[in-house]
Backbone as CSV, one residue per row, in Angstrom:
resi,resn,N_x,N_y,N_z,CA_x,CA_y,CA_z,C_x,C_y,C_z
1,MET,20.638,-16.477,35.041,19.723,-17.474,35.403,19.887,-17.875,36.668
2,ARG,19.424,-17.814,37.673,19.523,-18.141,38.985,18.645,-19.521,39.010
3,THR,19.547,-20.694,39.870,18.517,-22.060,39.764,18.566,-22.352,41.448
4,THR,17.408,-23.131,41.435,17.080,-23.420,43.036,17.536,-24.894,43.063
5,ARG,18.394,-25.271,43.989,19.070,-26.081,44.073,18.369,-27.045,45.379
6,GLY,18.461,-28.599,45.160,17.657,-29.503,46.316,18.679,-30.696,46.035
7,ARG,18.215,-31.910,46.802,18.563,-33.198,46.865,17.680,-34.122,46.563
8,ASP,18.145,-35.095,45.765,17.020,-36.214,45.096,17.125,-37.243,46.411
9,VAL,16.343,-38.283,46.133,16.159,-39.278,47.250,17.374,-39.899,47.750
10,VAL,18.373,-40.075,46.670,19.756,-40.574,46.898,20.581,-39.927,47.593
11,GLY,20.224,-38.219,47.609,21.190,-37.490,48.470,21.806,-36.640,47.310
12,ARG,21.678,-37.005,45.978,22.258,-36.317,45.084,21.767,-34.815,44.636
13,ARG,22.694,-33.821,44.320,21.936,-32.366,44.427,21.438,-32.213,42.977
14,THR,20.492,-31.395,42.958,19.801,-31.719,41.430,19.047,-30.264,41.603
15,ASP,18.615,-29.866,40.505,17.950,-28.567,39.907,16.545,-28.659,40.115
16,LEU,16.015,-28.061,40.905,14.523,-28.456,41.081,13.611,-27.377,40.193
17,LYS,13.995,-26.017,40.077,13.400,-25.455,39.334,14.825,-24.213,38.735
18,LYS,14.263,-23.538,37.581,14.824,-22.640,37.104,14.000,-21.227,37.289
19,THR,14.592,-20.148,38.083,13.880,-19.044,37.878,14.498,-17.913,37.254
20,PRO,14.040,-17.234,36.363,14.919,-16.012,35.771,15.073,-15.050,37.041
21,SER,16.305,-14.746,36.801,16.455,-13.139,37.797,15.745,-12.089,37.285
22,PRO,15.497,-11.035,38.386,14.703,-9.788,38.004,15.083,-9.269,36.852
23,GLU,16.255,-9.254,36.746,16.836,-8.549,35.499,16.774,-8.888,34.134
24,LEU,16.555,-10.499,34.225,16.574,-11.316,32.889,15.047,-11.123,32.467
25,LYS,14.105,-11.344,33.624,12.720,-11.371,33.572,12.339,-9.879,33.053
26,LEU,12.894,-8.969,33.348,12.549,-7.648,32.655,12.832,-7.676,31.369
27,LYS,13.992,-7.886,31.190,14.402,-7.942,29.685,13.512,-8.642,28.707
28,GLU,12.684,-9.915,28.934,12.051,-10.728,28.458,11.051,-9.986,28.205
29,ASN,10.698,-9.243,29.444,9.152,-8.617,29.250,9.451,-7.588,27.983
30,GLN,10.276,-7.013,28.027,10.736,-5.823,27.296,10.489,-6.277,25.580
31,LEU,11.539,-7.428,25.592,11.636,-7.896,24.317,10.497,-8.919,23.681
32,SER,9.917,-8.394,22.711,8.754,-9.338,22.201,9.130,-10.443,21.502
33,GLN,8.241,-11.398,21.237,8.484,-12.886,20.589,7.515,-13.016,19.531
34,PRO,7.813,-13.190,18.260,6.751,-13.532,17.348,5.959,-14.564,17.425
35,GLU,4.475,-14.218,17.283,3.386,-15.071,17.304,2.913,-15.380,16.118
36,ASN,2.151,-16.769,15.704,1.584,-16.707,14.574,0.173,-16.513,15.068
37,VAL,-1.030,-15.742,14.531,-2.185,-15.587,14.931,-2.776,-15.858,13.680
38,SER,-4.218,-15.937,14.195,-5.399,-16.185,13.152,-5.527,-14.886,12.084
39,ALA,-6.230,-15.318,10.901,-6.102,-14.104,10.318,-7.166,-13.307,10.856
40,GLU,-8.250,-13.813,11.309,-9.203,-12.557,11.828,-8.673,-11.687,13.098
41,VAL,-7.857,-12.011,13.795,-7.153,-11.475,14.659,-6.245,-10.274,13.977
42,PHE,-5.229,-11.064,12.952,-4.703,-9.854,12.237,-5.304,-9.016,11.516
43,VAL,-6.375,-9.141,10.666,-7.235,-8.372,10.052,-7.783,-7.219,11.098
44,ALA,-8.027,-7.678,12.372,-8.790,-6.692,13.419,-7.253,-5.733,13.561
45,VAL,-6.216,-6.085,13.899,-4.877,-5.553,14.277,-4.687,-4.285,13.091
46,LEU,-4.654,-4.777,11.853,-4.457,-4.223,10.801,-5.434,-2.647,10.729
47,LYS,-6.581,-3.294,10.830,-7.607,-2.164,10.775,-7.670,-1.077,11.980
48,ALA,-7.123,-1.679,13.277,-6.973,-0.719,13.888,-5.757,0.017,13.700
49,LEU,-4.719,-0.430,13.264,-3.565,0.515,12.639,-3.845,1.316,11.854
50,ARG,-4.671,1.281,11.017,-4.831,2.077,9.973,-6.205,2.846,10.396
51,GLY,-6.833,2.818,11.547,-7.828,3.888,12.073,-9.034,3.480,11.365
52,GLN,-9.510,1.981,10.933,-10.800,1.695,10.372,-11.523,1.015,10.981
53,LEU,-11.443,0.810,12.350,-12.403,0.317,13.372,-13.700,0.999,13.640
54,SER,-14.717,0.595,13.960,-15.623,1.465,14.558,-16.134,0.666,15.758
55,ALA,-15.237,0.133,16.655,-15.530,-0.602,17.814,-15.897,0.758,18.830
56,VAL,-17.068,0.317,19.902,-17.464,1.198,20.984,-16.507,1.662,21.489
57,ASP,-15.161,1.321,21.647,-13.948,2.028,22.655,-13.298,2.762,21.616
58,GLY,-13.627,3.313,20.488,-12.605,3.774,19.711,-12.293,3.013,18.499
59,ASN,-11.425,3.703,17.666,-10.989,3.148,16.146,-9.530,3.274,16.295
60,ARG,-8.842,3.179,17.176,-7.374,2.997,17.344,-7.019,2.149,18.269
61,LEU,-5.820,1.335,17.976,-5.255,0.599,18.730,-4.584,1.249,20.027
62,PHE,-5.279,0.561,21.181,-4.444,1.115,22.279,-3.661,0.251,23.424
63,PHE,-2.929,0.914,24.055,-1.571,0.204,24.765,-1.516,0.040,26.220
64,PRO,-2.354,-1.154,26.786,-2.327,-0.769,28.213,-1.527,-1.999,28.691
65,ASN,-1.155,-2.199,30.182,-0.430,-2.779,30.788,1.101,-3.072,29.962
66,GLY,1.431,-1.395,30.103,2.859,-1.225,29.866,3.460,-1.572,28.414
67,ILE,2.270,-1.826,27.444,2.748,-1.792,25.911,3.238,-0.734,25.527
68,ASN,4.507,-0.751,25.146,5.013,0.227,24.078,5.178,0.088,22.621
69,LEU,5.066,-1.021,22.244,5.423,-1.347,20.853,4.780,-2.542,20.112
70,ILE,4.209,-2.240,19.084,3.428,-3.295,18.532,4.152,-3.413,16.959
71,ASP,4.546,-4.795,16.714,4.799,-4.968,15.401,4.025,-5.921,14.573
72,VAL,3.454,-5.471,13.097,3.214,-6.544,12.600,3.693,-6.712,11.393
73,GLU,4.279,-7.868,10.856,5.031,-8.523,9.832,4.125,-9.060,8.990
74,VAL,4.054,-9.004,7.723,3.722,-9.906,6.856,4.416,-10.244,5.735
75,LYS,4.824,-11.579,5.732,5.498,-12.192,4.419,4.593,-12.830,3.540
76,LEU,4.216,-12.170,2.433,3.434,-12.697,1.909,3.734,-13.985,0.987
77,GLY,4.942,-13.663,0.804,5.576,-14.882,-0.385,5.242,-16.082,0.287
78,THR,5.444,-16.277,1.745,5.418,-17.569,2.451,4.086,-17.373,3.451
79,THR,3.008,-16.574,3.235,1.988,-16.563,3.771,2.109,-16.701,5.220
80,GLN,3.118,-16.058,5.846,3.375,-15.886,7.323,2.799,-14.565,7.929
81,VAL,2.223,-14.633,9.121,2.018,-13.324,9.677,2.646,-13.361,11.053
82,HIS,3.300,-12.587,11.303,4.100,-12.417,12.805,3.317,-11.046,13.489
83,VAL,3.040,-11.380,14.773,2.543,-10.032,15.656,3.602,-9.834,17.033
84,LYS,4.387,-8.901,16.558,5.360,-8.787,18.114,4.697,-7.792,19.170
85,VAL,4.629,-8.015,20.274,4.275,-7.039,21.179,5.224,-7.101,22.343
86,SER,5.480,-5.910,22.607,6.400,-5.835,23.826,5.598,-5.080,25.079
87,GLY,5.843,-5.686,25.966,5.481,-4.989,27.057,4.234,-5.996,28.038
88,GLY,3.421,-6.785,27.072,2.300,-7.628,28.117,1.550,-7.970,27.134
89,THR,0.373,-7.678,27.637,-0.868,-8.398,26.771,-1.389,-7.221,25.539
90,THR,-1.883,-7.814,24.774,-2.444,-6.912,23.546,-3.999,-6.505,23.898
91,MET,-4.191,-5.515,23.768,-5.831,-5.478,23.710,-6.004,-4.663,22.835
92,LEU,-7.400,-4.918,22.134,-8.110,-4.357,20.690,-9.217,-3.873,21.097
93,GLY,-9.978,-2.598,21.128,-11.294,-2.347,21.596,-11.855,-2.957,22.630
94,GLY,-10.761,-3.116,23.575,-11.325,-3.729,24.779,-11.258,-5.082,25.109
95,ALA,-10.900,-5.789,24.395,-10.915,-7.158,24.088,-9.529,-7.919,23.921
96,VAL,-9.058,-8.875,24.814,-7.681,-9.174,24.701,-7.462,-9.878,23.135
97,VAL,-6.361,-9.610,22.530,-6.309,-10.417,21.261,-5.199,-11.133,21.666
98,THR,-5.479,-12.356,21.456,-4.669,-13.660,21.845,-4.111,-14.554,20.699
99,ASP,-3.223,-15.351,20.714,-3.004,-16.263,19.769,-3.847,-17.434,19.755
100,THR,-4.833,-17.917,18.626,-5.575,-19.011,18.798,-4.942,-20.226,18.117
101,GLY,-3.439,-20.540,18.011,-3.195,-21.613,17.510,-2.352,-21.186,16.198
102,LEU,-1.615,-22.007,15.780,-0.612,-21.970,14.665,-1.549,-21.857,13.330
103,ARG,-1.894,-20.891,12.707,-2.548,-20.289,11.503,-1.824,-19.816,10.257
104,GLU,-2.035,-19.629,9.268,-1.866,-19.007,8.457,-2.696,-17.753,7.750
105,PHE,-1.903,-16.915,7.412,-3.044,-15.537,6.754,-2.583,-15.426,5.289
106,VAL,-3.390,-15.913,4.518,-3.189,-15.592,2.902,-3.983,-14.472,2.181
107,ASP,-3.352,-13.751,2.178,-4.163,-12.387,1.402,-2.756,-11.570,0.734
108,SER,-2.430,-11.902,-0.448,-1.568,-10.968,-0.982,-1.873,-10.086,-2.034
109,ASP,-3.409,-9.723,-2.152,-3.870,-8.990,-3.143,-4.089,-7.692,-2.747
110,TRP,-3.768,-6.788,-4.010,-3.669,-5.250,-3.616,-4.971,-4.898,-3.263
111,THR,-4.913,-3.799,-2.376,-6.155,-2.999,-1.900,-6.135,-1.615,-2.579
112,ALA,-7.316,-1.012,-2.914,-7.192,0.129,-3.665,-6.474,1.318,-3.095
113,ASP,-6.764,1.476,-1.495,-6.096,2.179,-0.735,-4.484,2.096,-0.895
114,GLU,-4.054,0.536,-0.783,-2.644,0.516,-0.996,-2.032,1.037,-2.470
115,ILE,-2.799,0.708,-3.385,-2.363,1.108,-4.549,-2.520,2.708,-4.739
116,LYS,-3.467,3.285,-3.990,-2.929,4.772,-3.824,-2.172,5.413,-2.897
117,LYS,-1.811,4.685,-2.123,-0.677,5.088,-1.496,0.651,5.033,-1.864
118,VAL,0.817,3.912,-2.645,2.270,3.533,-3.546,2.053,4.732,-4.486
119,ALA,1.139,4.970,-5.335,1.009,6.144,-6.360,1.325,7.439,-5.631
120,GLY,1.038,7.665,-4.508,1.438,8.828,-3.809,3.008,8.915,-3.329
121,GLU,3.092,7.932,-3.059,4.623,7.628,-2.620,5.801,8.246,-3.840
122,ILE,5.420,7.151,-5.002,6.059,7.555,-6.356,5.912,8.989,-6.496
123,TRP,4.973,9.782,-6.618,4.508,11.072,-6.795,5.306,12.259,-6.043
124,ASP,5.785,11.796,-4.599,6.473,12.708,-3.981,7.949,12.269,-3.943
125,GLN,8.220,11.192,-4.805,9.706,10.963,-5.068,10.604,11.916,-5.520
126,ALA,11.526,12.263,-4.598,12.767,13.432,-4.966,13.734,13.042,-5.837
127,THR,14.250,11.918,-5.994,15.316,11.229,-6.984,14.509,11.136,-8.284
128,PRO,15.548,10.872,-9.241,15.356,10.905,-10.539,14.493,9.310,-10.946
129,GLY,13.408,9.343,-11.753,12.910,7.957,-12.072,13.936,7.335,-12.997
130,THR,13.500,6.182,-13.266,14.472,5.222,-14.410,13.294,5.056,-15.393
131,ASN,14.209,4.982,-16.615,13.264,4.661,-18.041,12.480,5.757,-18.555
132,CYS,12.594,6.880,-17.923,12.077,8.110,-18.474,12.341,8.609,-19.735
133,ALA,11.394,9.094,-20.674,11.786,9.427,-21.881,13.229,10.656,-21.673
134,MET,12.977,11.301,-20.943,14.066,12.114,-20.652,15.047,11.940,-19.356
135,ALA,16.244,11.621,-19.483,17.224,11.314,-18.139,17.223,12.344,-17.316
136,THR,17.331,11.767,-15.877,17.409,12.650,-14.816,16.288,13.605,-14.280
137,THR,15.032,12.876,-14.809,13.599,13.425,-14.485,13.012,12.837,-13.249
138,ILE,12.328,13.463,-12.114,12.270,12.689,-11.258,10.806,12.606,-11.587
139,PRO,9.924,11.870,-11.354,8.542,11.077,-11.737,7.590,12.414,-12.028
140,LYS,7.571,13.369,-11.236,6.327,14.184,-11.192,6.488,15.040,-12.249
141,GLU,7.836,15.083,-12.744,8.315,16.076,-13.925,7.923,16.034,-15.078
142,ASP,7.548,14.632,-15.415,7.170,14.247,-16.790,6.090,12.980,-16.749
143,CYS,4.949,12.994,-17.474,3.717,11.935,-17.221,4.452,10.640,-17.818
144,ASN,5.066,10.298,-18.678,5.401,8.934,-18.946,6.592,8.509,-17.785
145,CYS,7.294,9.235,-17.085,8.260,9.203,-16.135,7.341,8.435,-14.985
146,TYR,6.364,9.170,-14.404,5.801,8.884,-13.485,4.648,7.495,-13.472
147,ILE,4.396,7.213,-14.890,3.295,6.232,-15.194,4.555,5.053,-15.170
148,LYS,5.600,5.027,-15.865,6.194,3.818,-15.686,7.009,3.497,-14.308
149,ASN,7.191,4.461,-13.518,7.938,4.469,-12.188,6.685,3.930,-11.167
150,ALA,5.606,4.234,-11.426,4.361,3.904,-10.617,3.814,2.409,-11.215
151,ALA,3.658,2.370,-12.053,2.964,0.891,-13.119,3.796,-0.305,-12.527
152,ARG,5.093,-0.068,-12.591,6.172,-1.298,-12.578,5.809,-1.948,-11.067
153,HIS,5.079,-1.077,-10.159,5.065,-1.702,-8.929,3.879,-2.846,-8.806
154,PHE,2.948,-2.597,-9.747,1.851,-3.570,-10.008,1.913,-4.403,-10.914
155,ILE,2.680,-4.078,-12.085,2.443,-4.846,-13.236,3.717,-5.351,-13.737
156,SER,4.249,-6.461,-14.036,5.174,-7.263,-14.674,5.284,-6.895,-16.094
157,LYS,6.642,-7.179,-16.408,6.776,-7.022,-18.008,6.179,-5.943,-18.931
158,LEU,6.183,-4.727,-18.538,5.573,-3.892,-19.161,6.476,-3.222,-20.543
159,PRO,5.785,-3.355,-21.813,6.984,-3.324,-22.614,7.123,-1.624,-22.815
160,PHE,6.247,-1.071,-22.118,6.681,0.821,-22.266,7.442,0.967,-21.385
161,ASP,7.856,0.157,-20.669,8.759,0.497,-19.352,10.358,0.508,-19.918
162,THR,10.506,1.748,-20.859,11.651,1.709,-21.407,11.861,3.254,-21.859
163,SER,13.099,3.735,-21.829,13.163,5.418,-22.061,12.716,5.674,-23.633
164,GLY,12.303,4.721,-24.601,12.098,4.892,-25.731,10.589,5.206,-25.984
165,PHE,9.688,5.212,-24.914,8.289,5.489,-24.826,7.775,6.787,-24.274
166,ASP,7.131,7.533,-25.159,6.506,8.626,-24.705,5.282,8.457,-24.227
167,ALA,4.532,9.871,-24.084,2.975,9.486,-23.680,1.817,8.894,-24.838
168,ASP,2.462,9.303,-26.040,1.864,9.095,-27.201,2.065,7.184,-27.320
169,GLN,3.339,7.197,-27.368,3.711,5.551,-27.668,2.968,4.657,-26.422
170,ILE,2.969,5.037,-25.070,2.476,4.271,-24.315,0.878,4.183,-24.372
171,ILE,0.225,5.057,-24.924,-1.102,5.106,-25.459,-1.714,4.055,-25.946
172,ASP,-0.762,4.170,-27.322,-0.775,2.896,-28.269,-0.430,1.710,-27.930
173,GLU,0.525,1.408,-26.984,0.624,-0.063,-26.382,-0.575,-0.277,-25.466
174,LEU,-1.017,0.553,-24.789,-2.238,0.354,-23.797,-3.362,-0.270,-24.567
175,ALA,-3.394,0.659,-25.816,-4.825,0.267,-26.801,-4.309,-0.917,-27.738
176,ARG,-3.426,-1.674,-27.729,-2.871,-2.375,-28.789,-3.531,-4.004,-28.314
177,SER,-4.163,-4.460,-29.428,-4.875,-5.853,-29.031,-3.788,-6.851,-28.351
178,GLY,-4.059,-7.548,-27.559,-3.366,-8.504,-27.012,-2.194,-7.694,-25.765
179,SER,-2.448,-6.637,-25.585,-1.378,-5.899,-24.550,-1.783,-6.358,-23.444
180,GLY,-2.768,-6.774,-22.960,-3.252,-7.347,-21.473,-4.136,-6.290,-20.902
181,TRP,-4.214,-5.058,-21.457,-4.993,-3.754,-20.991,-6.685,-3.860,-21.540
182,THR,-7.511,-3.544,-20.592,-8.997,-3.402,-21.470,-9.358,-2.086,-21.463
183,ALA,-9.430,-1.610,-22.697,-9.712,-0.300,-22.887,-11.496,0.228,-22.118
184,LEU,-11.421,1.059,-21.577,-12.559,1.567,-20.854,-13.206,2.592,-21.805
185,GLY,-12.571,2.872,-22.993,-13.334,3.825,-23.740,-13.224,5.406,-22.906
186,LYS,-14.001,6.376,-22.976,-14.195,7.457,-22.411,-15.090,7.598,-21.223
187,ASP,-15.064,6.394,-20.433,-16.014,6.169,-19.721,-15.588,6.382,-18.006
188,PRO,-15.677,7.738,-17.293,-15.087,7.819,-16.161,-15.980,6.970,-15.202
189,ASP,-16.916,6.455,-15.426,-17.813,6.027,-14.565,-17.173,4.668,-14.358
190,ALA,-16.789,3.905,-15.198,-16.189,2.459,-15.413,-14.711,2.707,-14.703
191,ALA,-14.120,3.884,-14.953,-12.949,3.933,-14.506,-12.969,4.005,-13.010
192,ILE,-13.891,4.690,-12.328,-14.081,4.940,-10.878,-14.322,3.441,-10.235
193,ASP,-15.159,2.511,-11.034,-15.392,1.352,-10.511,-14.218,0.441,-10.537
194,ARG,-13.496,0.761,-11.561,-12.191,-0.310,-11.564,-11.211,0.034,-10.527
195,THR,-10.865,1.455,-10.372,-9.976,1.814,-9.287,-10.675,1.339,-7.833
196,GLY,-12.003,1.361,-7.847,-12.503,0.955,-6.228,-12.111,-0.676,-6.234
197,ALA,-12.165,-1.515,-7.517,-11.700,-2.930,-7.723,-10.396,-2.997,-7.369
198,ALA,-9.539,-2.362,-6.988,-8.446,-2.366,-7.201,-7.384,-2.636,-8.190
199,GLU,-7.781,-2.254,-9.401,-7.126,-2.325,-10.731,-6.513,-1.252,-10.828
200,ILE,-5.483,-1.690,-11.836,-4.588,-0.607,-12.206,-5.110,0.138,-13.217
201,VAL,-5.364,1.492,-13.397,-6.390,2.301,-14.248,-5.237,3.291,-14.928
202,ILE,-4.992,3.685,-15.782,-3.883,4.623,-16.636,-5.024,5.598,-17.465
203,ALA,-5.244,6.742,-17.204,-5.833,7.808,-17.986,-5.205,8.572,-18.957
204,GLY,-5.272,8.701,-20.130,-4.638,9.341,-21.280,-5.208,9.968,-22.609
205,MET,-4.404,10.913,-23.084,-4.956,11.690,-24.197,-3.569,11.872,-25.126
206,THR,-3.557,11.532,-26.337,-2.504,11.550,-27.402,-2.391,12.758,-27.273
207,SER,-1.310,13.458,-28.055,-0.948,14.774,-28.550,-2.260,15.228,-29.784
208,THR,-2.494,14.071,-30.339,-3.660,14.623,-31.643,-4.733,14.909,-30.725
209,ASP,-5.112,13.982,-29.830,-6.584,14.364,-29.078,-6.355,15.811,-28.424
210,LEU,-5.148,16.077,-27.841,-5.220,17.574,-27.182,-4.839,18.433,-28.371
211,GLY,-4.312,18.385,-29.081,-3.959,19.328,-30.096,-2.679,19.865,-29.538
212,GLU,-2.006,19.195,-29.016,-0.643,20.001,-28.565,0.606,18.998,-28.849
213,ASP,1.645,19.353,-28.724,3.101,18.407,-28.998,3.399,17.286,-28.087
214,HIS,2.599,17.085,-26.796,2.956,15.669,-26.351,1.674,15.361,-25.672
215,GLY,1.563,13.934,-25.775,0.276,13.479,-24.902,0.236,13.502,-23.584
216,HIS,-0.737,12.992,-22.771,-0.691,13.305,-21.480,-1.081,11.917,-21.038
217,LEU,-0.761,11.522,-19.590,-0.928,10.308,-18.897,-1.012,10.647,-17.446
218,ALA,-2.310,10.042,-16.686,-2.428,9.794,-15.114,-2.714,8.474,-14.590
219,LEU,-2.154,8.277,-13.639,-2.703,6.831,-12.847,-3.732,7.407,-12.002
220,ALA,-5.223,6.853,-12.515,-6.291,7.018,-11.801,-6.290,6.298,-10.558
221,VAL,-6.736,6.654,-9.281,-6.781,5.793,-8.259,-8.250,6.125,-7.625
222,VAL,-8.869,5.319,-6.508,-9.718,5.303,-5.935,-10.271,6.686,-5.264
223,GLY,-11.629,6.934,-5.282,-11.963,8.330,-4.919,-12.362,9.335,-6.026
224,THR,-13.227,9.967,-6.065,-13.689,10.877,-7.217,-13.833,12.450,-6.374
225,GLU,-13.618,13.000,-7.624,-13.815,14.587,-7.184,-14.575,15.366,-8.454
226,VAL,-15.560,16.204,-7.841,-16.463,16.587,-9.009,-15.914,17.740,-9.450
227,SER,-16.623,17.757,-10.774,-16.235,19.244,-11.706,-17.045,19.980,-11.946
228,GLY,-16.991,21.041,-11.362,-18.094,22.209,-11.874,-18.526,22.491,-12.994
229,THR,-17.575,22.356,-13.891,-17.644,22.436,-15.456,-18.707,21.382,-15.787
230,TRP,-18.531,20.299,-15.866,-19.235,19.084,-16.111,-20.566,18.848,-15.250
231,ASN,-20.340,19.192,-13.981,-21.465,18.824,-13.081,-21.469,17.432,-12.841
232,ARG,-20.279,16.678,-12.793,-20.179,15.041,-12.441,-18.610,14.756,-11.884
233,ASN,-18.707,13.695,-11.390,-17.491,13.223,-10.602,-16.555,12.401,-11.855
234,PHE,-15.474,12.963,-11.408,-14.384,11.916,-12.207,-13.314,11.568,-11.292
235,PRO,-12.651,10.710,-11.882,-11.840,9.651,-10.799,-10.659,10.739,-10.373
236,ARG,-10.151,10.445,-9.112,-8.870,11.180,-8.703,-7.699,10.297,-9.311
237,CYS,-6.641,10.993,-9.518,-5.510,10.436,-9.836,-4.050,11.351,-9.595
238,TYR,-2.849,10.782,-9.921,-1.640,11.224,-9.658,-1.350,11.607,-11.079
239,ALA,-0.341,12.541,-11.220,0.114,12.678,-12.417,1.498,13.549,-12.424
240,GLY,2.364,13.027,-13.119,3.536,13.811,-13.480,3.447,14.694,-14.948
241,SER,4.082,15.755,-14.874,4.057,16.667,-16.253,5.074,17.648,-16.500
242,LEU,5.395,17.970,-17.892,6.526,18.900,-17.866,5.958,20.286,-17.638
243,ASN,4.638,20.500,-17.745,3.866,21.642,-17.044,3.649,21.522,-15.575
244,ALA,4.443,22.504,-14.749,4.091,22.321,-13.212,2.456,22.372,-12.991
245,ASN,1.836,22.971,-13.580,0.379,23.100,-13.177,-0.650,21.853,-13.625
246,ALA,0.008,21.200,-14.354,-0.480,19.879,-14.503,-0.140,18.587,-13.407
247,ARG,0.527,19.025,-12.595,1.432,17.846,-11.623,0.379,17.997,-10.737
248,VAL,-0.644,16.656,-10.513,-1.201,16.739,-9.439,-1.208,15.443,-8.629
249,SER,-1.635,15.576,-7.295,-1.274,14.443,-6.329,-2.959,14.432,-5.844
250,ASN,-3.549,13.309,-6.114,-4.596,12.866,-5.476,-5.861,13.845,-5.852
251,ARG,-6.041,14.634,-7.342,-6.903,15.495,-7.321,-7.821,14.832,-8.806
252,GLY,-8.929,15.164,-8.981,-9.771,14.565,-10.095,-9.062,14.925,-11.615
253,VAL,-8.943,14.144,-12.429,-7.986,13.976,-13.560,-8.424,15.345,-14.521
254,HIS,-9.753,15.961,-14.310,-10.178,17.389,-15.000,-8.923,18.244,-14.247
255,PHE,-8.158,18.224,-13.553,-7.230,19.128,-12.732,-5.937,18.882,-13.537
256,THR,-5.447,17.777,-14.107,-4.341,17.424,-14.853,-4.615,17.269,-16.185
257,PHE,-5.531,17.206,-16.925,-6.174,17.311,-18.204,-7.007,18.598,-18.362
258,PRO,-6.925,19.005,-19.575,-7.587,20.591,-19.800,-9.101,20.196,-19.369
259,VAL,-9.716,20.763,-18.705,-11.085,20.665,-17.948,-12.203,20.385,-18.951
260,LYS,-11.943,21.386,-20.301,-12.972,21.325,-21.126,-12.783,20.319,-22.033
261,ARG,-11.661,19.316,-22.014,-11.790,18.194,-22.767,-11.619,16.813,-21.776
262,ALA,-12.356,16.970,-20.686,-12.076,15.827,-19.708,-13.241,14.602,-20.432
263,PRO,-14.213,15.025,-20.798,-15.167,13.806,-21.285,-14.289,13.193,-22.268
264,ASP,-13.280,13.397,-22.760,-12.507,12.863,-23.930,-11.588,12.040,-23.402
265,ILE,-11.153,11.953,-22.091,-10.192,11.382,-21.582,-10.302,9.474,-21.838
266,ARG,-9.527,9.087,-22.247,-9.529,7.536,-22.449,-8.909,7.021,-21.239
267,TYR,-9.496,5.777,-20.830,-8.918,4.952,-19.954,-8.851,3.527,-20.096
268,PHE,-7.668,2.807,-19.398,-7.174,1.402,-19.705,-7.024,1.102,-18.383
269,THR,-7.239,-0.365,-18.306,-7.110,-0.890,-17.051,-6.601,-2.260,-16.974
270,ARG,-6.263,-2.853,-15.934,-5.569,-4.078,-15.802,-5.375,-4.335,-14.418
271,LYS,-5.263,-5.711,-14.192,-5.219,-6.182,-12.626,-4.085,-6.408,-12.459
272,PRO,-3.569,-6.052,-10.969,-1.950,-6.171,-10.732,-1.781,-7.483,-10.852
273,ASP,-0.711,-8.044,-11.431,-0.109,-9.484,-11.660,1.244,-9.502,-10.416
274,ILE,1.801,-8.364,-9.940,3.021,-8.420,-8.920,2.254,-8.235,-7.604
275,PRO,2.366,-9.382,-6.573,1.762,-9.136,-5.006,2.378,-8.007,-4.415
276,MET,1.444,-7.853,-3.625,2.204,-6.859,-2.330,3.424,-7.203,-1.866
277,THR,4.313,-6.495,-1.783,5.506,-6.640,-0.958,5.247,-7.006,0.524
278,PRO,6.149,-7.594,1.117,5.801,-7.759,2.526,5.615,-6.472,3.194
279,LEU,5.078,-6.566,4.367,4.369,-5.137,5.098,4.862,-5.405,6.434
280,LEU,5.589,-4.163,6.874,5.768,-4.165,8.444,5.210,-2.925,9.067
281,LEU,4.322,-3.035,9.908,3.780,-2.037,10.500,4.229,-2.005,11.934
282,ARG,4.280,-0.558,12.428,4.919,-0.452,13.760,3.902,0.723,14.346
283,VAL,3.614,0.468,15.554,2.765,1.267,16.225,3.609,1.245,17.492
284,GLY,3.504,2.701,18.109,4.128,2.920,19.500,3.050,3.701,20.244
285,ASN,3.022,3.878,21.513,2.472,4.955,22.353,2.327,6.096,21.865
286,ASP,3.382,6.829,21.491,3.328,8.046,21.002,2.973,7.959,19.743
287,GLN,2.108,7.156,18.989,1.486,7.221,18.081,0.093,6.890,17.724
288,ALA,-0.486,6.525,18.955,-1.524,6.182,19.150,-2.711,7.093,19.294
């Protein structure tokens, strides 16, 4: 830091002003500082980062004035939002995004898309799950393993989240009065509605239903896929399975359960009671 020096009225030396050196000024410009922003601005930034805006100038965040990185950090537990911008002014859809004062952003609810994202991440997991009926199983290799490792991200205190529960026992628990789950019966349309409302929907058939040695489970997610056999939509899902052909990622439930038995699939739903975890989004020029 360089200091411009002068003299006061009695002749003593004094600091008139402090101006950063060019080197320090450059460094400060490159390093971003967190700022609290309004909820409206934050939502707009999130939508832009996710490509969901329909602005005239496009639906992606762009980086003028030397911006090369944007961090959006959400601390839902403390309802704090920080936006860090390196390089200068943030612009969104042609308009300058500025801080409008110290505000709080409160929104810890899961969205249907975020539930689907987590469901996919668990399905892609390459390491063994926990509390699976068979040890050392990765989630996609067994339906009960997948359901346990996915559902615990959204629902607390799951009685079936132990190694002692297989698919049949999990379905019995879901159907139990007082379990906290709502039975939707064999209604795929109700399941589609509930996944769209960001509820946790588990699809299941017992071994008796299937006429097989094991029952089967899937996590229904937002979205539909038509069955040519039944000429109707069924909810999309993620499912692990001992049968590799029944391991599905974001496909209709009729791809993991026998298609001829698709109308017999039962659905159970429950609202998440675990808030979304803190979110950190980062976008750079090379990702825009």
